[in-house]
Each structure stands twice: as structure tokens, then as C-alpha cells.
C-alpha positions as CSV (number, residue, x, y, z in Angstrom):
1,X,0.0,0.0,0.0
2,X,1.3,3.5,-0.8
3,X,2.5,5.4,2.2
4,X,0.2,8.4,1.9
5,X,-2.9,6.2,1.7
6,X,-1.8,4.2,4.7
7,X,-1.3,7.4,6.6
8,X,-4.9,8.4,5.9
9,X,-6.2,5.0,7.1
10,X,-4.1,5.1,10.2
11,X,-5.2,8.6,11.0
12,X,-8.8,7.3,11.2
13,X,-7.6,4.4,13.3
14,X,-8.6,1.8,10.7
15,X,-12.2,2.6,11.6
16,X,-14.7,1.0,9.3
17,X,-17.2,3.7,10.1
18,X,-14.9,6.3,8.7
19,X,-15.0,4.7,5.2
20,X,-16.6,7.7,3.5
21,X,-14.1,10.1,5.0
22,X,-11.2,7.8,4.1
23,X,-12.4,7.5,0.5
24,X,-12.8,11.2,0.2
25,X,-9.2,11.9,1.3
26,X,-7.9,8.9,-0.7
27,X,-9.5,10.3,-3.9
28,X,-7.5,13.6,-3.4
29,X,-4.3,11.6,-3.9
30,X,-5.2,10.6,-7.5
31,X,-8.2,12.5,-8.5
32,X,-10.2,9.3,-8.6
33,X,-10.4,5.9,-6.8
34,X,-8.5,3.3,-8.8
35,X,-9.4,-0.4,-8.3
36,X,-6.1,-1.1,-6.5
37,X,-6.8,1.7,-4.1
38,X,-10.2,0.3,-3.2
39,X,-8.7,-3.1,-2.7
40,X,-6.1,-1.7,-0.3
41,X,-8.7,0.2,1.7
42,X,-10.9,-2.9,1.9
43,X,-8.0,-5.0,3.2
44,X,-6.9,-2.4,5.7
45,X,-10.4,-2.0,7.1
46,X,-11.3,-5.7,7.0
47,X,-14.2,-5.1,4.7
48,X,-15.4,-7.0,1.7
49,X,-14.0,-5.4,-1.5
50,X,-17.6,-5.3,-3.0
51,X,-18.8,-3.3,0.0
52,X,-16.1,-0.6,-0.4
53,X,-16.7,-0.4,-4.1
54,X,-20.5,-0.2,-3.5
55,X,-20.0,2.8,-1.1
56,X,-17.7,4.5,-3.6
57,X,-20.2,4.0,-6.4
58,X,-23.1,5.4,-4.4
59,X,-21.9,9.0,-3.9
60,X,-21.8,11.3,-6.9
61,X,-18.5,13.1,-5.8
62,X,-16.6,9.8,-5.9
63,X,-15.1,8.7,-9.2
64,X,-14.4,5.0,-9.7
65,X,-13.3,5.7,-13.3
66,X,-10.5,8.1,-14.4
67,X,-11.7,11.7,-14.3
68,X,-10.0,14.9,-15.3
69,X,-7.2,16.5,-13.3
70,X,-9.6,19.4,-13.2
71,X,-13.1,18.1,-12.4
72,X,-15.6,20.8,-13.1
73,X,-19.3,20.4,-12.2
74,X,-21.9,23.0,-13.2
75,X,-24.9,23.5,-10.9
76,X,-28.0,22.3,-12.8
77,X,-30.5,23.9,-10.3
78,X,-33.3,25.8,-12.0
79,X,-32.1,29.1,-10.6
80,X,-28.6,28.6,-12.0
81,X,-30.2,27.7,-15.3
82,X,-32.2,30.9,-15.2
83,X,-29.0,32.8,-14.8
84,X,-27.5,31.3,-17.9
85,X,-25.6,28.2,-16.7
86,X,-26.3,26.0,-19.7
87,X,-24.9,28.5,-22.2
88,X,-21.9,29.1,-20.1
89,X,-21.2,25.4,-19.7
90,X,-21.5,25.0,-23.5
91,X,-19.0,27.8,-23.9
92,X,-16.5,26.1,-21.5
93,X,-16.9,22.8,-23.3
94,X,-16.2,24.3,-26.7
95,X,-13.2,26.2,-25.5
96,X,-11.7,23.1,-23.8
97,X,-12.7,20.7,-26.6
98,X,-14.5,18.4,-24.2
99,X,-17.9,16.9,-24.5
100,X,-20.4,17.5,-21.6
101,X,-20.2,14.6,-19.2
102,X,-16.9,13.4,-20.6
103,X,-13.2,13.7,-19.9
104,X,-10.9,15.3,-22.4
105,X,-8.7,13.0,-24.4
106,X,-5.5,14.1,-22.6
107,X,-7.2,13.5,-19.2
108,X,-6.8,17.1,-18.2
109,X,-10.4,18.1,-17.6
110,X,-13.9,16.8,-17.2
111,X,-17.0,18.9,-17.4
112,X,-20.4,17.7,-16.1
113,X,-23.4,18.9,-14.1
114,X,-24.4,18.4,-10.5
115,X,-27.9,18.9,-9.0
116,X,-27.3,22.0,-6.9
117,X,-24.3,23.7,-5.2
118,X,-26.2,25.6,-2.6
119,X,-25.1,28.9,-4.1
120,X,-28.5,29.9,-5.5
121,X,-28.2,33.5,-4.4
122,X,-24.9,34.0,-6.4
123,X,-25.0,31.7,-9.4
124,X,-24.3,30.4,-11.8
125,X,-21.9,28.4,-9.7
126,X,-19.5,25.5,-10.3
127,X,-17.5,23.1,-8.3
128,X,-13.8,22.6,-9.3
129,X,-12.4,19.6,-7.6
130,X,-15.0,20.1,-4.9
131,X,-14.3,23.8,-4.4
132,X,-17.2,26.3,-5.1
133,X,-16.7,29.1,-7.7
134,X,-19.6,31.6,-7.8
135,X,-20.9,34.3,-10.1
136,X,-19.8,32.7,-13.3
137,X,-19.8,34.9,-16.4
138,X,-18.6,34.5,-20.0
139,X,-15.4,36.3,-19.1
140,X,-14.8,34.2,-16.0
141,X,-15.3,31.0,-18.1
142,X,-12.5,32.1,-20.4
143,X,-10.3,32.9,-17.4
144,X,-10.8,29.4,-16.0
145,X,-10.3,27.8,-19.4
146,X,-6.9,29.5,-19.6
147,X,-6.0,28.4,-16.1
148,X,-6.9,24.8,-16.9
149,X,-5.0,24.8,-20.2
150,X,-1.9,26.1,-18.4
151,X,-2.4,23.4,-15.6
152,X,-2.4,26.1,-12.9
153,X,-3.1,24.4,-9.5
154,X,-6.2,25.6,-7.7
155,X,-4.3,27.2,-4.9
156,X,-2.9,29.6,-7.4
157,X,-6.2,30.6,-8.9
158,X,-7.5,34.2,-8.2
159,X,-8.9,34.3,-4.7
160,X,-12.0,36.2,-5.8
161,X,-13.2,33.1,-7.7
162,X,-13.8,31.3,-4.4
163,X,-15.5,34.1,-2.5
164,X,-18.9,33.1,-1.2
165,X,-21.1,36.0,0.1
166,X,-23.5,35.5,3.0
167,X,-26.1,38.0,1.6
168,X,-27.9,38.5,4.9
169,X,-30.7,40.8,3.9
170,X,-32.9,40.7,7.0
171,X,-31.9,39.9,10.6
172,X,-33.9,38.4,13.4
173,X,-33.3,36.4,16.5
174,X,-30.7,34.1,14.9
175,X,-29.1,36.5,12.5
176,X,-29.0,39.6,14.8
177,X,-26.6,40.3,17.7
178,X,-25.1,37.2,19.0
179,X,-24.9,36.2,22.7
180,X,-21.5,35.9,24.3
181,X,-19.9,32.6,23.5
182,X,-20.6,30.0,26.2
183,X,-23.4,32.0,27.8
184,X,-26.2,29.7,26.5
185,X,-24.3,26.7,27.6
186,X,-23.7,28.1,31.1
187,X,-27.4,28.7,31.5
188,X,-28.2,25.1,30.4
189,X,-25.6,23.7,32.8
190,X,-27.0,25.7,35.7
191,X,-30.6,24.7,34.8
192,X,-29.9,21.0,34.4
193,X,-30.6,18.6,31.6
194,X,-34.3,17.8,32.2
195,X,-35.1,21.4,33.0
196,X,-33.5,22.5,29.7
197,X,-35.7,20.0,27.8
198,X,-38.7,21.5,29.7
199,X,-37.7,25.0,28.5
200,X,-37.4,23.8,24.9
201,X,-40.9,22.3,25.3
202,X,-42.2,25.5,26.8
203,X,-40.8,27.3,23.8
204,X,-42.7,25.2,21.4
205,X,-39.5,24.8,19.3
206,X,-40.1,22.5,16.2
207,X,-37.6,21.1,13.7
208,X,-36.5,23.6,11.1
209,X,-35.5,20.9,8.5
210,X,-39.1,20.8,7.1
211,X,-40.9,18.1,9.1
212,X,-41.5,20.3,12.1
213,X,-41.2,17.6,14.7
214,X,-41.3,18.9,18.3
215,X,-37.7,19.3,19.4
216,X,-38.4,18.7,23.1
217,X,-40.2,15.4,22.4
218,X,-37.2,14.2,20.3
219,X,-34.7,15.1,23.1
220,X,-36.9,13.6,25.8
221,X,-37.3,10.3,23.9
222,X,-33.5,10.1,23.5
223,X,-32.8,11.0,27.1
224,X,-35.2,8.3,28.3
225,X,-34.0,5.6,25.9
226,X,-32.1,2.7,27.5
227,X,-28.3,2.8,27.1
228,X,-25.3,4.6,28.4
229,X,-24.0,6.0,25.1
230,X,-25.9,8.7,23.2
231,X,-25.1,11.0,20.3
232,X,-26.1,14.4,18.9
233,X,-26.0,14.8,15.2
234,X,-26.3,18.1,13.3
235,X,-27.8,17.7,9.9
236,X,-26.0,20.2,7.7
237,X,-26.8,18.3,4.4
238,X,-29.2,20.8,3.0
239,X,-29.5,19.4,-0.5
240,X,-32.9,20.8,-1.4
241,X,-32.5,23.0,-4.5
242,X,-33.1,26.6,-3.5
243,X,-32.0,26.1,0.2
244,X,-28.8,27.7,1.4
245,X,-29.6,29.1,4.9
246,X,-27.6,26.5,6.8
247,X,-24.5,27.5,4.7
248,X,-24.8,31.0,6.0
249,X,-25.5,29.9,9.6
250,X,-22.4,27.8,9.6
251,X,-20.4,30.5,7.9
252,X,-21.3,33.4,10.1
253,X,-22.9,31.9,13.3
254,X,-21.0,28.6,13.8
255,X,-20.5,29.2,17.5
256,X,-24.3,29.4,18.0
257,X,-24.8,26.2,16.2
258,X,-22.0,24.4,18.1
259,X,-23.4,25.8,21.3
260,X,-26.8,24.4,20.5
261,X,-25.2,21.0,19.9
262,X,-23.5,21.1,23.2
263,X,-26.7,22.2,25.0
264,X,-28.5,19.2,23.3
265,X,-25.7,16.9,24.4
266,X,-26.0,17.9,28.0
267,X,-29.8,17.7,27.9
268,X,-29.8,14.1,26.6
269,X,-26.7,12.8,28.3
270,X,-24.4,12.6,25.2
271,X,-20.7,12.8,25.2
272,X,-20.2,13.2,21.5
273,X,-21.6,15.2,18.6
274,X,-21.2,14.8,14.9
275,X,-21.8,17.5,12.3
276,X,-22.6,16.1,8.8
277,X,-21.5,18.8,6.4
278,X,-22.8,18.8,2.8
279,X,-20.1,17.9,0.4
280,X,-20.7,21.1,-1.6
281,X,-19.7,23.1,1.4
282,X,-16.2,21.7,1.6
283,X,-14.9,25.2,1.6
284,X,-16.3,25.7,5.1
285,X,-14.5,22.7,6.6
286,X,-11.3,24.6,7.7
287,X,-13.3,27.5,9.1
288,X,-15.5,25.1,11.2
289,X,-12.5,23.2,12.5
290,X,-10.9,26.4,13.6
291,X,-14.1,27.4,15.5
292,X,-14.1,24.0,17.2
293,X,-10.5,24.4,18.2
294,X,-11.2,27.8,19.7
295,X,-14.1,26.4,21.7
296,X,-11.9,23.6,23.0
297,X,-9.3,26.2,24.0
298,X,-12.0,28.2,26.0
299,X,-13.3,25.1,27.7
300,X,-16.6,25.0,25.8
301,X,-15.8,21.5,24.4
302,X,-13.7,18.6,25.6
303,X,-13.3,17.2,29.0
304,X,-15.2,18.9,31.9
305,X,-17.0,21.4,29.7
306,X,-17.3,24.8,31.3
307,X,-15.7,23.3,34.4
308,X,-18.4,20.7,35.0
309,X,-16.6,17.5,36.0
310,X,-19.3,15.1,35.0
311,X,-19.9,16.6,31.5
312,X,-17.5,15.7,28.7
313,X,-18.6,16.6,25.2
314,X,-16.8,17.1,21.9
315,X,-17.8,17.5,18.2
316,X,-16.3,16.1,15.0
317,X,-17.2,16.9,11.4
318,X,-18.0,14.4,8.7
319,X,-18.0,15.7,5.1
320,X,-20.6,14.3,2.7
321,X,-19.8,13.2,-0.8
322,X,-22.8,14.2,-2.9
323,X,-26.1,12.4,-2.1
324,X,-29.4,14.4,-1.6
325,X,-31.0,11.5,0.1
326,X,-28.6,11.8,3.0
327,X,-30.6,14.8,4.1
328,X,-33.1,12.1,5.5
329,X,-31.9,11.5,9.0
330,X,-31.6,7.7,8.9
331,X,-29.8,7.8,5.5
332,X,-27.5,10.4,7.1
333,X,-26.7,8.1,9.9
334,X,-25.9,5.3,7.5
335,X,-23.5,7.6,5.8
336,X,-21.9,8.5,9.1
337,X,-21.3,4.8,9.7
338,X,-19.4,4.6,6.4
339,X,-22.2,3.0,4.4
340,X,-24.3,3.8,1.3
341,X,-26.9,6.5,2.2
342,X,-29.9,4.3,2.0
343,X,-32.8,5.3,4.3
344,X,-33.6,2.8,7.1
345,X,-36.9,1.2,7.7
346,X,-38.6,2.8,10.7
347,X,-39.3,1.9,13.5
348,X,-37.0,1.7,15.3
349,X,-36.3,5.5,15.2
350,X,-32.9,7.2,15.7
351,X,-33.9,8.4,19.2
352,X,-33.6,4.7,20.4
353,X,-31.5,3.1,17.6
354,X,-29.5,5.7,15.8
355,X,-25.7,6.1,15.2
356,X,-24.0,2.8,15.9
357,X,-27.3,1.5,17.2
358,X,-27.3,4.0,20.1
359,X,-29.9,6.6,21.0
360,X,-29.3,9.6,18.8
361,X,-30.8,13.0,18.3
362,X,-30.7,14.4,14.8
363,X,-31.5,18.1,14.4
364,X,-31.2,20.7,11.7
365,X,-28.6,23.5,11.8
366,X,-31.2,26.1,12.3
367,X,-33.0,24.1,15.0
368,X,-29.8,23.8,17.1
369,X,-29.0,27.5,16.8
370,X,-32.5,28.3,18.0
371,X,-32.2,25.8,20.9
372,X,-29.2,27.7,22.1
373,X,-31.2,30.9,22.3
374,X,-34.0,29.1,24.2
375,X,-31.4,27.8,26.7
376,X,-30.1,31.3,27.2
377,X,-33.4,33.3,27.3
378,X,-36.0,30.8,28.3
379,X,-38.9,29.1,26.6
380,X,-41.6,31.7,27.5
381,X,-39.6,34.4,25.8
382,X,-39.2,32.3,22.6
383,X,-42.9,31.3,22.6
384,X,-43.9,34.9,22.5
385,X,-42.6,35.3,19.0
386,X,-44.3,33.9,15.8
387,X,-47.7,32.2,16.0
388,X,-49.3,29.9,18.6
389,X,-48.5,26.8,16.6
390,X,-45.3,28.1,15.0
391,X,-43.1,29.9,17.6
392,X,-40.0,31.8,16.9
393,X,-38.5,32.8,13.6
394,X,-37.8,31.2,10.2
395,X,-34.8,31.8,8.1
396,X,-35.6,31.8,4.4
397,X,-33.3,31.3,1.4
398,X,-34.7,33.6,-1.3
399,X,-33.6,33.1,-4.9
400,X,-34.8,33.4,-8.4
401,X,-36.4,36.4,-10.1
402,X,-35.9,39.1,-7.4
403,X,-33.7,42.1,-7.0
404,X,-32.2,41.1,-3.7
405,X,-31.7,37.3,-3.4
406,X,-30.2,36.1,-0.1
407,X,-31.1,35.3,3.5
408,X,-34.2,36.7,5.2
409,X,-35.3,36.0,8.8
410,X,-38.9,36.6,9.8
411,X,-41.2,35.7,12.7
412,X,-43.4,32.8,11.8
413,X,-46.7,34.1,10.3
414,X,-45.2,36.4,7.6
415,X,-47.1,36.3,4.4
416,X,-45.6,35.2,1.1
417,X,-46.5,38.6,-0.4
418,X,-44.5,40.4,2.4
419,X,-41.4,38.4,1.5
420,X,-41.9,39.1,-2.2
421,X,-42.2,42.8,-1.6
422,X,-39.0,43.0,0.6
423,X,-36.8,41.0,-1.8
424,X,-37.9,43.0,-4.8
425,X,-40.0,40.5,-6.7
426,X,-42.6,42.7,-8.4
427,X,-43.9,40.4,-11.1
428,X,-44.0,37.0,-9.5
429,X,-46.0,34.4,-11.4
430,X,-45.2,31.6,-8.9
431,X,-43.2,30.9,-5.7
432,X,-41.8,27.4,-5.0
433,X,-41.7,27.0,-1.2
434,X,-39.4,24.4,0.4
435,X,-37.8,23.4,-2.8
436,X,-39.0,20.8,-5.3
437,X,-40.5,18.6,-2.6
438,X,-42.5,21.5,-1.3
439,X,-45.4,23.5,-2.7
440,X,-45.8,25.8,-5.7
441,X,-48.0,28.9,-5.0
442,X,-49.8,31.0,-7.6
443,X,-50.5,34.8,-7.1
444,X,-53.9,34.1,-5.5
445,X,-52.1,32.3,-2.7
446,X,-49.5,35.0,-1.9
447,X,-51.6,35.9,1.1
448,X,-50.8,32.6,2.8
449,X,-48.4,32.5,5.7
450,X,-45.1,30.8,6.4
451,X,-46.0,28.6,9.3
452,X,-46.4,25.0,10.1
453,X,-50.2,25.4,10.2
454,X,-50.3,27.0,6.7
455,X,-47.2,26.8,4.5
456,X,-44.4,24.8,6.2
457,X,-40.9,25.1,4.7
458,X,-37.4,23.9,5.1
459,X,-36.3,27.3,4.0
460,X,-36.3,27.5,0.2
461,X,-38.2,30.4,-1.4
462,X,-37.7,30.4,-5.2
463,X,-39.4,33.1,-7.2
464,X,-40.4,32.8,-10.9
465,X,-41.7,35.9,-12.7
466,X,-44.3,36.0,-15.5
467,X,-41.7,35.4,-18.2
468,X,-40.8,31.9,-16.8
469,X,-42.1,28.7,-18.2
470,X,-43.4,26.7,-15.3
471,X,-43.4,23.5,-17.3
472,X,-39.6,23.8,-17.7
473,X,-39.3,24.5,-13.9
474,X,-41.2,21.3,-13.2
475,X,-39.2,19.4,-15.8
476,X,-36.0,20.4,-14.1
477,X,-37.3,19.2,-10.7
478,X,-38.4,15.9,-12.3
479,X,-34.8,15.3,-13.5
480,X,-33.5,16.3,-10.1
481,X,-35.5,13.5,-8.3
482,X,-34.6,10.9,-11.0
483,X,-30.9,11.7,-10.5
484,X,-31.1,11.7,-6.7
485,X,-33.1,8.6,-6.1
486,X,-31.0,6.2,-4.2
487,X,-32.4,3.3,-6.2
488,X,-33.2,1.2,-3.2
489,X,-37.0,0.7,-3.9
490,X,-38.5,0.0,-7.3
491,X,-41.4,2.5,-7.1
492,X,-39.0,5.4,-6.7
493,X,-36.2,4.1,-8.9
494,X,-38.5,3.4,-11.8
495,X,-41.1,6.0,-11.1
496,X,-38.9,9.0,-10.9
497,X,-37.1,8.0,-14.2
498,X,-40.5,7.5,-15.8
499,X,-41.6,11.0,-14.7
500,X,-38.5,12.5,-16.2
501,X,-38.9,10.7,-19.5
502,X,-42.6,11.8,-19.7
503,X,-41.6,15.4,-19.2
504,X,-39.0,15.1,-21.9
505,X,-41.5,13.5,-24.2
506,X,-43.9,16.4,-23.7
507,X,-41.1,19.0,-24.1
508,X,-40.2,17.4,-27.5
509,X,-43.8,17.8,-28.7
510,X,-44.6,14.1,-28.6
511,X,-46.8,14.1,-25.5
512,X,-50.5,13.7,-25.3
513,X,-53.2,13.8,-22.6
514,X,-52.2,10.2,-21.9
515,X,-48.9,11.4,-20.3
516,X,-50.8,13.9,-18.1
517,X,-53.0,11.1,-16.8
518,X,-50.0,8.9,-16.2
519,X,-48.4,11.6,-14.1
520,X,-51.4,11.6,-11.8
521,X,-51.2,7.8,-11.6
522,X,-47.5,7.8,-10.8
523,X,-48.2,10.3,-8.1
524,X,-50.5,7.8,-6.3
525,X,-48.0,5.0,-6.7
526,X,-45.0,7.0,-5.4
527,X,-46.9,8.4,-2.5
528,X,-48.2,5.0,-1.3
529,X,-45.3,2.7,-2.2
530,X,-42.0,4.6,-1.9
531,X,-39.5,3.6,0.8
532,X,-38.8,7.2,1.9
533,X,-39.8,10.9,1.5
534,X,-37.9,11.4,-1.7
535,X,-40.3,9.2,-3.6
536,X,-43.3,10.4,-1.7
537,X,-42.7,14.0,-2.8
538,X,-41.2,13.5,-6.3
539,X,-44.5,14.3,-8.0
540,X,-45.2,17.4,-6.0
541,X,-43.8,20.0,-8.4
542,X,-45.6,18.3,-11.4
543,X,-48.8,17.9,-9.5
544,X,-48.9,21.5,-8.4
545,X,-47.9,23.0,-11.8
546,X,-50.4,20.8,-13.6
547,X,-53.2,21.9,-11.3
548,X,-52.3,25.6,-11.3
549,X,-50.4,26.2,-14.6
550,X,-51.9,23.6,-16.8
551,X,-51.7,25.7,-20.1
552,X,-47.9,25.5,-19.8
553,X,-48.3,21.7,-20.4
554,X,-51.2,21.8,-22.8
555,X,-49.6,24.1,-25.4
556,X,-46.9,21.4,-25.9
557,X,-49.3,18.5,-26.4
558,X,-49.9,17.2,-29.9
559,X,-53.5,16.9,-31.1
560,X,-55.4,13.7,-30.8
561,X,-56.5,14.1,-34.4
562,X,-54.0,12.4,-36.7
563,X,-53.7,11.2,-40.3
564,X,-53.8,7.5,-40.9
565,X,-50.4,5.9,-41.0
566,X,-51.3,4.1,-44.2
567,X,-53.5,5.8,-46.9
568,X,-54.9,3.0,-49.2
569,X,-56.2,5.2,-51.9
570,X,-53.0,7.1,-52.3
571,X,-51.0,3.9,-52.3
572,X,-53.2,2.3,-55.1
573,X,-52.8,5.5,-57.2
574,X,-49.0,5.3,-57.0
575,X,-49.1,1.6,-57.9
576,X,-51.3,2.3,-61.0
577,X,-48.9,5.0,-62.1
578,X,-45.9,2.7,-61.7
579,X,-47.4,-0.5,-63.4
580,X,-49.8,1.1,-65.9
581,X,-52.6,-1.3,-64.6
582,X,-56.0,-0.2,-63.4
583,X,-55.9,-3.0,-60.8
584,X,-52.2,-3.5,-59.9
585,X,-53.0,-6.6,-58.0
586,X,-55.2,-8.4,-60.6
587,X,-52.3,-10.4,-62.1
588,X,-51.4,-12.0,-58.8
589,X,-52.3,-15.6,-58.3
590,X,-54.5,-16.3,-55.3
591,X,-52.8,-18.1,-52.4
592,X,-54.3,-21.4,-51.1
């Protein structure tokens, strides 16, 4: 085994559960994962070779075939497409003499697409060897082409290429003035674990990842579960197109997030926390590690946290490798354990059988940040903000056809129209709330409110003006689900691909009302038979746009009236002309 690969494996203590992290670092050595390298990893970890290759083949950021020295992925999210990503990608491919989805003949560069980079407020965006480059233009494309041709290493590329802005447009509880580091943790330690959960319950805090599950109930169930070892997991794998709020919270408010994880750890009796960071946010890894190091230095992490002898707690970061389905909590846990990110069958639930089979709390980035504020200021204070059933605030990721895309924080209960007015979206035709798996609203619904009792959301707020074709929006979402299906269950694996093909057929002018009826049938099948939420929601964007923007589909459908494929009279006339006979078939002998 090569020495540098062995060093990576030894650094992780030959831990099988670190397989995804080992493969990620191993790939950096060659730019891909050669068969011999997979074999070496399998032997060193004591795993079947097929299992290692199966994990490597599951994640889209792992390459089991040779890829370019420069691996460029263009975001194929609808907002990036609206900003001109397809034309810019074509320009890059022509300039580099490489076909889309292929590697150049000299092995220098490969150019392809990825579902979404989480840079919807500053696209078009690309990933170059995993590093985000934002605000792509025709001029920037040519600059990158020149750098690639000259084989300039990424560390020598212009620094402004890699700048990612936070674009915080409206502040609230989370995005405003931050409490002193350690103050929320000190309040929680003084209050006690059970009392902290009681405060979170009094606050009415619900999960901000989209499902809205009561946070206190999750913490209490984990605290009461049998077992001596518990875990806190922060889900920072926001893969829903149009969502990028967690990116900003981790960039600008990492201390608040880590404080919330530590508060949760104390409340449930955990000694270890894990942050699962989306692979597209690799650029944040060094920053987050530095924040953790600083918190350890100040006694906010490590042994005897804040001087409390019986409370040891630390946090480590796992970087994802490109799999939208890992946003589902059980799939995320599978990935943390070094496996393919296939959602588990539930029950049992993570609160009793989570990471390594131990009781585990999985919370969203925004949820944990809010929990820290509850620990500091109390549940009653927090419950006084928002609505009765939706307390506190919600951070929205606003993108699309608006003057000021970015991050907006509002108390729950804000109307869609208020958000549109503030972000400068004057001619909105539709708003997609909570990404493709959410709901599409038409102008008559802009008075509805962002709240669990009306329009719940994981955070995405995508605006489409009157010039946009809602069919093409839904078509992009259909391809997104087909690409991101994990393939575990037949209804989702086959159904999402069938949906994408039907949308392509309609787009090509070959569709009919039959395809529209099939979409509604597939919606019922996917909702009732899919293994996880990806399949359950895959039809949502098509279902909504068909019901609310049906003309966008109908104008593409061919008429049901058609000419016969075989015209007998015309055929006989041609035969008479060619043979000179009135009855071209009269000379033929009868058969039998």
C-alpha cells in the first residue's frame, strides 16, 4: 500500500465507520479511486471489496473511473439555469474541446453537471475539484479555461473566484446580535438537563428541517431511551435546491450552532456530537474546524465542559460526498457509519437506535441554533414570537427572479407577499416554497403565511416571474428527483425516471393527454409505495404545476387528431402509375 494512503487510514484508526471520509481523502491523492486503491482500503479496514466499491459507487462526488485532473461540475439547479448556466457550460466545453459529461482525451479536464451547489443567491456556480466558484460569467469562463489549459493548481487561482457571500438581507433572533460565547451553555448547565428540555418544550420549538417535529419530544425520547452512550447529530446536508440558509448559519454563526449541539448533548446525556456537512460546502471545513479548536481552548468543548466535571462533550465533522437522500436522518446516519446512504426502515427510530445503534438526536442546523437561544433566554420568551403553533422565527433562502436574493429571517406568520415585496419580486408568477419537494404557489395564494399550520418550509423560497415557463421548472425538478433517487426501492427508482422521460416527451412535442393522466397515476404509486420521503414528494412539483399552470403543459401536447399511418387510396394510385394497370394486384395468383 502506498504510504500516503496508509497514513490516511491510520489517522482514522482503521475505523470502518470512517470509510466515506477515508475514500474522500484517498481520492484527493489521484483525482479518482483506482481499483487497486479500493482493494487496499478494503484489506486495511477488514471489509469486503464489494462493500467498499459499493459505497464508492453510491456517492456522486466519488469517481471509480478516471476523471480529469480538473473536475468541473456546473450547478443544474433551476435558478442557475435561469441565470445562464447551460450556455456558459457550452462555452466552456467548446473552449476546452471536451464533451459535456466526458473527460478530455488528454485526461486534463472533465465537465459535467451536479444537482445544486447551494449557491442559488450568487449563481451560476460551479465546483472545481470540490471547491465552489460563484458568479460565473462568460469572461470568467475564459479565465478558467486559460488556467486549466496552463495546468495552474487551484491554490494559485485568483482568490475572488472562491468568494462566497452571505447576503444576509434581514436579521432576526438568529441573525442579529449574537450572545457571548458559552453563555447559553452556562445557562443550560446551571438549569440542568431535564429542566433544559422542559424549557425547549415550553418554547414550542419545532424542527426547522421541514418536518416540524417537536424538538423537546425528540430530546426527551432520546434521554429516556435505554443505554449509556448517546449522540447528537447536526444535519447540515441541506441538498434541497433553493436552500442555502444553513450554509450562512455555519459561515457566520458557527459558534451558536455548536453551542446548540453542546446544549443538546448535556440535555440528553451525550458525550459526542457529529456535524454532517454537505459535500458542496467543503470550503467551510477549515473554518468550522478552527471554531471547534477555539471552543476547546476556551473550555466549551472537551473534558469537563465549562468546568463541570461530569460533563465531557466534543464534536467532530463528517463531510458528505454528494447524495441528496442523505438529508433524510436515517440515511445520514448510514453515511456517518461509512455505508451507502440508504434510508432505514422505521421503526426503530434514531432516538432509540441511531448512530452505531445507540440513542441519537438528529437536528437541523437552524434548530440547534434556536435551541441555544432558548437555553439562554427561556422558553416563555421564545414562545412569545411567531404564532401559537409556530413559535420563533424562520430563516428563508430567497432566490430566483428578485432584485435582492439572499437570507431573510422573519417571525413565523409572515405572508408570502410580504417576503416578495421585501426581496424586490414585483412580477412574480409563482413561488416554490421548500424546494421541489414543497409546494408551488400561484398569485392568488400569496396571502398565505409561512407557518407549520399553513405553508411549512425547510427554507427555500424560489421566485419565478411572469416570463418563466413553469413546465420547464417542473421538468428540471423531475430530473432532479430521478438523478437523486438512491435506487433502493422499485417505485422510486422506476417512477422518478418515468416521470423525467414523460416530461422530456412532452417537451419534445410528442406528448398527449395520456402522459398527463400517467403523471397523476404515478403520483399515487409513489406516495403510497416509496420507501422514503424522496419518492413520496417526487411528483409534488408536477402535480402543483399541472393543477395551477396547466396551459404550460397543454400548449406542448400534440392533437389527438392524426392522419392514418397508411393511406390505401394514395398507395393504389401510386401503384397504378408505376405499373400502368387499373388494378395493380389483378395479375397475382390467389394463395391457397
